C-alpha positions as CSV (number, residue, x, y, z in Angstrom):
1,M,-0.1,0.2,0.3
2,T,1.4,3.2,-1.5
3,K,2.2,5.7,1.9
4,Y,0.5,9.5,1.5
5,D,3.1,12.5,2.8
6,K,1.2,13.8,6.5
7,S,1.3,16.9,5.3
8,A,-1.0,16.4,1.9
9,S,-3.7,15.7,3.3
10,K,-3.7,19.0,4.9
11,D,-4.3,20.2,1.3
12,V,-6.8,17.9,0.8
13,E,-8.5,18.5,4.1
14,S,-8.6,22.5,2.5
15,A,-10.1,21.7,-1.2
16,M,-13.0,19.9,1.0
17,H,-14.1,22.8,3.5
18,E,-13.8,24.8,0.3
19,H,-16.2,22.1,-1.2
20,K,-18.1,22.0,1.8
21,H,-18.3,25.3,3.1
22,E,-17.4,27.6,-0.4
23,G,-19.6,25.4,-3.0
24,K,-16.0,25.7,-4.8
25,Y,-16.1,22.0,-6.2
26,K,-19.1,20.0,-7.5
27,S,-18.4,16.6,-5.8
28,D,-16.1,15.7,-2.5
29,K,-14.0,12.7,-5.6
30,Q,-13.4,16.1,-7.2
31,A,-12.9,18.4,-4.3
32,I,-10.4,15.4,-3.2
33,A,-8.8,15.3,-7.0
34,V,-8.0,19.4,-7.1
35,G,-5.9,18.3,-3.2
36,L,-4.0,15.5,-4.1
37,S,-3.3,17.4,-7.2
38,K,-2.6,20.4,-5.5
39,A,-0.3,18.5,-2.9
40,R,1.7,16.8,-6.3
41,Q,2.6,20.7,-7.6
42,K,4.2,21.4,-4.0
43,G,6.2,17.9,-4.1
44,K,5.1,16.3,-1.6
45,K,4.3,12.2,-1.6
46,V,1.2,11.0,-3.2
47,P,1.2,8.3,-5.6
48,E,1.0,9.0,-9.1
49,K,-2.3,9.4,-10.7
50,D,-3.9,6.3,-13.0
């Protein structure tokens, strides 16, 4: 099982907060994908995109 960087979860948490409170994304899945993408851009340990 691939391990995620603990700080990557903060990026996902931030995106989920934007989704729940600001309506920025259409679904939970989209918010998670955006959070993981931001974590990858910052160079955090996140599995490769399929």
